[in-house]
C-alpha positions as CSV (number, residue, x, y, z in Angstrom):
1,M,-0.2,0.1,-0.1
2,S,1.2,3.5,-0.7
3,K,1.7,6.0,1.5
4,R,-1.7,8.2,0.8
5,L,-4.1,7.3,2.9
6,P,-6.6,4.3,1.7
7,S,-10.8,5.2,0.6
8,R,-13.4,3.5,2.8
9,E,-13.6,0.3,0.6
10,Q,-10.4,0.0,1.4
11,A,-10.4,0.4,4.4
12,L,-13.5,-2.0,5.4
13,Q,-11.7,-4.1,2.8
14,L,-8.4,-3.8,5.2
15,L,-10.7,-5.2,8.0
16,K,-11.6,-7.8,6.4
17,D,-8.6,-9.3,5.1
18,H,-7.3,-9.1,9.4
19,N,-10.2,-11.2,10.0
20,C,-11.8,-8.3,12.3
21,P,-15.4,-9.7,13.2
22,P,-18.7,-8.4,12.0
23,K,-18.8,-6.6,15.2
24,V,-15.6,-5.1,15.3
25,I,-16.4,-3.7,11.7
26,N,-19.8,-2.5,12.7
27,H,-18.4,-0.6,15.5
28,C,-15.5,1.1,13.6
29,L,-18.1,2.0,10.7
30,A,-20.3,3.7,13.8
31,V,-17.4,5.4,15.1
32,T,-15.9,6.7,11.9
33,H,-19.5,8.6,11.1
34,L,-19.8,9.6,13.9
35,A,-15.7,10.7,14.3
36,L,-16.7,12.9,10.7
37,E,-20.2,14.4,11.8
38,I,-18.5,15.9,14.5
39,G,-14.9,16.9,12.4
40,G,-17.3,18.9,10.2
41,K,-19.1,20.6,12.7
42,L,-15.8,21.6,13.8
43,Q,-14.6,22.6,10.1
44,A,-17.9,24.9,9.6
45,K,-16.7,26.3,13.6
46,G,-13.1,27.0,11.4
47,V,-11.0,24.4,13.2
48,R,-8.6,23.0,10.1
49,V,-9.6,18.9,9.9
50,D,-8.6,16.5,7.1
51,L,-11.9,14.8,7.4
52,A,-10.3,11.8,4.9
53,L,-7.5,11.5,7.6
54,V,-10.4,11.1,10.4
55,E,-12.1,9.0,8.1
56,A,-9.6,6.7,7.2
57,G,-8.4,6.5,11.3
58,A,-11.5,5.8,12.4
59,L,-12.2,2.6,10.5
60,L,-9.0,1.6,10.9
61,H,-8.5,2.2,14.7
62,D,-9.5,-1.1,16.0
63,I,-7.8,-3.3,13.8
64,G,-5.5,-4.7,16.4
65,R,-8.6,-6.7,17.6
66,S,-8.0,-8.7,14.8
67,K,-5.5,-10.6,17.6
68,T,-6.6,-9.0,20.8
69,H,-9.3,-7.5,22.4
70,Q,-7.5,-6.2,24.9
71,V,-5.3,-3.0,25.9
72,G,-3.0,-3.4,23.8
73,H,-5.0,-3.8,20.7
74,S,-4.4,-0.3,19.5
75,L,-0.2,-1.1,20.0
76,V,-1.4,-3.9,17.4
77,G,-2.8,-2.5,15.5
78,A,-0.2,-0.1,15.3
79,Q,2.0,-2.6,14.6
80,I,-0.8,-4.4,11.3
81,A,-1.2,-1.0,9.6
82,Q,2.9,-0.2,9.9
83,S,3.7,-3.6,8.4
84,I,1.0,-2.6,5.2
85,G,2.7,0.6,4.8
86,L,-0.2,2.9,6.2
87,P,0.5,6.6,6.1
88,Q,2.4,7.6,9.5
89,P,-1.2,9.8,10.7
90,I,-3.0,6.3,10.3
91,I,-0.7,5.0,12.6
92,N,-0.8,7.0,15.1
93,I,-4.3,7.4,15.8
94,I,-4.4,3.4,15.8
95,K,-2.1,3.7,18.9
96,R,-3.2,6.6,19.8
97,H,-6.8,6.2,20.7
98,V,-7.2,3.9,24.1
99,G,-8.6,5.4,27.2
100,A,-8.2,8.9,25.7
101,G,-4.6,8.2,25.4
102,I,-2.1,6.1,27.4
103,T,0.3,7.8,29.9
104,E,4.5,7.1,29.6
105,E,3.9,5.3,33.1
106,E,1.0,3.1,32.1
107,A,2.6,2.3,29.1
108,E,6.0,1.4,31.0
109,W,3.7,-0.1,33.5
110,L,2.1,-1.9,30.6
111,G,5.1,-3.0,29.5
112,W,4.9,-1.2,25.9
113,P,7.7,0.2,23.7
114,Q,8.4,4.0,25.2
115,D,6.2,6.0,22.7
116,I,4.1,8.7,22.9
117,Y,0.4,6.9,23.6
118,M,-1.4,10.3,24.0
119,P,-3.9,11.9,21.2
120,Q,-1.8,15.0,19.9
121,T,-4.1,16.3,16.9
122,I,-6.8,17.3,16.2
123,E,-7.4,14.1,14.0
124,E,-6.4,11.9,16.9
125,K,-8.3,13.2,19.2
126,I,-11.6,13.4,17.1
127,V,-11.2,9.5,17.0
128,C,-10.4,8.7,20.5
129,Y,-13.6,10.6,21.3
130,A,-15.5,9.3,18.8
131,D,-14.7,5.4,20.3
132,K,-15.3,6.4,23.6
133,R,-18.8,7.5,22.2
134,I,-20.0,4.4,20.5
135,D,-20.2,1.3,22.8
136,H,-20.4,-1.5,20.7
137,D,-21.9,0.4,17.3
138,K,-24.6,2.7,19.6
139,L,-24.4,6.4,20.3
140,S,-23.3,6.5,24.1
141,P,-23.7,9.8,27.0
142,I,-20.0,10.0,27.7
143,E,-21.0,9.9,31.6
144,T,-21.8,5.8,30.9
145,E,-17.9,5.6,29.8
146,I,-16.5,7.7,32.6
147,E,-18.5,5.9,35.0
148,R,-17.2,2.5,33.6
149,L,-13.6,3.1,33.8
150,Q,-14.6,4.9,37.9
151,K,-16.1,1.4,38.8
152,Q,-12.9,-0.3,37.0
153,G,-10.7,1.7,39.2
154,M,-9.2,3.9,36.1
155,I,-10.1,7.1,37.9
156,E,-7.0,8.7,35.6
157,A,-8.4,7.1,32.3
158,A,-12.1,9.1,33.9
159,E,-10.3,12.0,34.4
160,R,-8.7,12.2,30.6
161,V,-11.9,11.1,29.0
162,R,-13.6,13.7,31.2
163,N,-10.9,16.5,29.5
164,L,-11.4,15.1,26.4
165,H,-15.5,15.9,26.5
166,T,-14.7,18.9,27.6
167,E,-12.4,20.2,24.7
168,I,-14.3,19.0,22.2
169,T,-17.5,20.1,23.2
170,N,-15.7,23.7,23.8
171,L,-14.6,23.3,20.9
172,L,-17.8,22.6,19.1
173,G,-19.2,25.7,21.6
174,E,-21.4,23.2,23.2
175,T,-21.0,23.1,27.2
176,P,-19.7,19.5,28.2
């Protein structure tokens, strides 16, 4: 694959080629729909957003779930994306979408290679946020994800999700 962004059809084919379960593909499609909606609204507010990157990244964000459903699916997905020659911005979306980001300390604890696992660009943040709002393939209130993380004792991750929600809603001109 070239360093160009894959089309929607190519991205969906990559998910199928890597044996992503249909439930994962449906989740990716729902995340993509929401991410493009958010990206379009942000563009209308004057925020520069690469919607083609948002679409490709959202479609492929869970490609690592073809191998594992653990938190490391983001790392596995980034490795898959790299091995098939996807552009770095897509690799970064895949790598940085879990838990509203993974801190250096958390990555070390998980035994991950030293790298940046926190969403940096607006496109990474949009996909990450849309992923937190989609439960399976349905839109869910952000509080549901925050409460789930809190119940699991992941207080810092819950706070990162809340902060990401505040950042995105502020950019949209909405009340968090």
